[in-house]
Structure formats: structure tokens, C-alpha cells
N, C-alpha and C positions, 0 to 999 in steps of 0.2 A: 768336606770336613764334617765329622759327626757332631751333632749338637751336644753330646755328652762330653766331648773332649774340650779342653780349653783352647780357644783359637790363638794361634800365634802367627802374626803376619810379620815376617822378617825377610830381609834381602831386598833387592830391587830387580825389576824385570822390565826390559824394553819391549814395547809392543807397537805395532802399527795399526791405525784405524783401517777398517776395510772400506769398500766403496759406499757402504751404507752408514758409515761412522760408528761401527761397532768395534768394541775393544775386547780382546780375549783376556780373561782373568786366569792367572795361573791355577791349575787344577787343585793344588793344595790349599788355595785360599777360598775355594767354593764351599758352600754349605749344602748338605743333603737336603733335597727338596727346594733349594733356592732357585727356582725357575720363575719366570714371569707368570707362567700358568698356575703354578701351585703355591707360590710363596714359601716361606720357610716353615718348618714344623711348628714353630711358635705362632704362626699366623702373621708374623711381622716380616716385612721385607727389609732389604738393605736400603739405607738412605745415602744419597750423595748430596754434599753441601759445598758450595764454592767458599773457599777460605780466602780472606783478604790478603794472605801472604802469597797468593798466586798459584794455588793448587786446588784440587778437589779432594775433600775429605770423604772417605767412604766408611760409614758406620755399619757394621754387620748386625744381624738380627739380635744378638745378645745385648748389644749396646742400645739398640732401639728399644728393646724390651725394658732395659733399666730406666731409660727416659720415660717410657710409658708408665711404668710402675711408680716412679717418682712423682709424676704429674697426677695420676689418678688416685694414688694413696696419700697425696699431699705430704710426702715424707721429706720434702725440702722446703725452704722458706718461700713464701708467696712471691717474692721478687724474682727468685730463680724460675719459678713456674711461669711467671709472666714473660721472662726473657726467652724461655724455651718456646712458649706459645706465640709471642709477638715478634721475636727477632730471629730465632734459629729455624723453626719449622716452616715458616712461609718461604724461606730460601731453599728448602730441601726438595729433592726429587726422589720418589720411590723408584728403585731399580731392582732388577733381578736378572739372572743369567738365562739365556736361551739354552737349548739342548747342547749346543756346541761350546757353552761356557763364555758366551759373549754378552757384554752389557752395552746398552745404547744410552749415552749421556745426552742430555738436552744440548742442542746446538748453542744455546746461550752460554752454558757452562764452558764449552770448548772455546768459544770466542773470548770469554772473560779471562781464562787462564792461558790463552794463546797456544792452544793445541791445534795444529793443522793436520798433520798426518801421523806423527810419531808421538808416543807418550812413554813416560817412565812411571811404573807402579812401585811405590816405596812403602815397605812394611814399617809399621810403628807399634808393633807387638799386638795391641788390641784393636787396631783399625789400620787402614792404609790410605795413602794419598796418591793422587795422580797428578803428575807434573809434566810440563813441556820439557823436552830435553834441554833446552837453553836455560830455563829457570832452575832445573834440577842441577845442572852443572855449576851454576852460581852458588846454590846452597851447599853443594858438595865441596866446592873450593873453600868456602868460609868455614865449613865444619872440619876440614882436614887438620887444622892446627889443634883442635880440641880432641881428636881421636885418641891419642896416647893417654891423655888424662882420663877420658871416659873409660877406656879399657882398664886402666889401673884401678879405677873406682869399682868397676864391675867385677873384677876377679879377686880383689883383696878386701 
């Protein structure tokens, strides 16, 4: 994904972890230069954060850059800076794709969200989430009833 384009993470993709617990990211979701070796063109990597809802949230470089700018420019209230610094960032792991487009998530994250072999990557427009198939099926079932309402709101 070119850094000049607006990222759009949409859809869901089922993937299996390989023998080294690497997960292949859809090519359309990858950033130019977003490799473990080089980092992104902004110099910031992608962050993965375990979400208490039972998934892993993946923040792409442009979102990491916004957090960085908010903290360093003090453009948000001090309490929000403290929360980023003391609550969010200590839970995060810096990740990047290898040349084959795979990421390696910390084993602790995989255990926390109950991903053993298979995972579902779910787009959320500006970031994406990684779910176990079981947990994603539960979320999808509860969201089904709302789908018609959300579609109507989105197109009208």
C-alpha cells in the first residue's frame, strides 16, 4: 500500500499460521517498505495490541504516527498522553512483514486470544483485527442482526 494513498482495511481473510507461527497478511493490506528490516517510510512500524474483547488490534504506521505526534506535540490532554504511555504502549508489540508478507505475533498474544493454528483478519477501515475463528464466528453471529440497519445508514 502506497503511503500516499488512504489505507482501507476491509473484508475478512482466513489464514493459517505456519510452523513458525507466522501469519501472511493480505498483499493489499501491506505498506511499501513495511518490512522488519526497513520499517515503514515514516520510520514507524506497525503495532499489534491485544484487545480485551478477544482479538489483536493491528495499528498501521499512519495510526502509530498520529499517536506519536499527539504525544510529542502534546496536542491531546495530559491524561490521554498518560493513558497511551502507561496503559496502551506497554501492551504493544512492534511488528513488520518479512519479504513474503508474513508477520510474527508474540506467543503471548496468540495464547491470550486463543489462536492456535487458524486466524481471521478483519478489516476495520483504518486498522485491522486478528481473531480466532471461534471468537470471530461469535462476533459475526451477534452482528448479523444489525447488518441491514448499518447498510441502510451507510448508503442513505
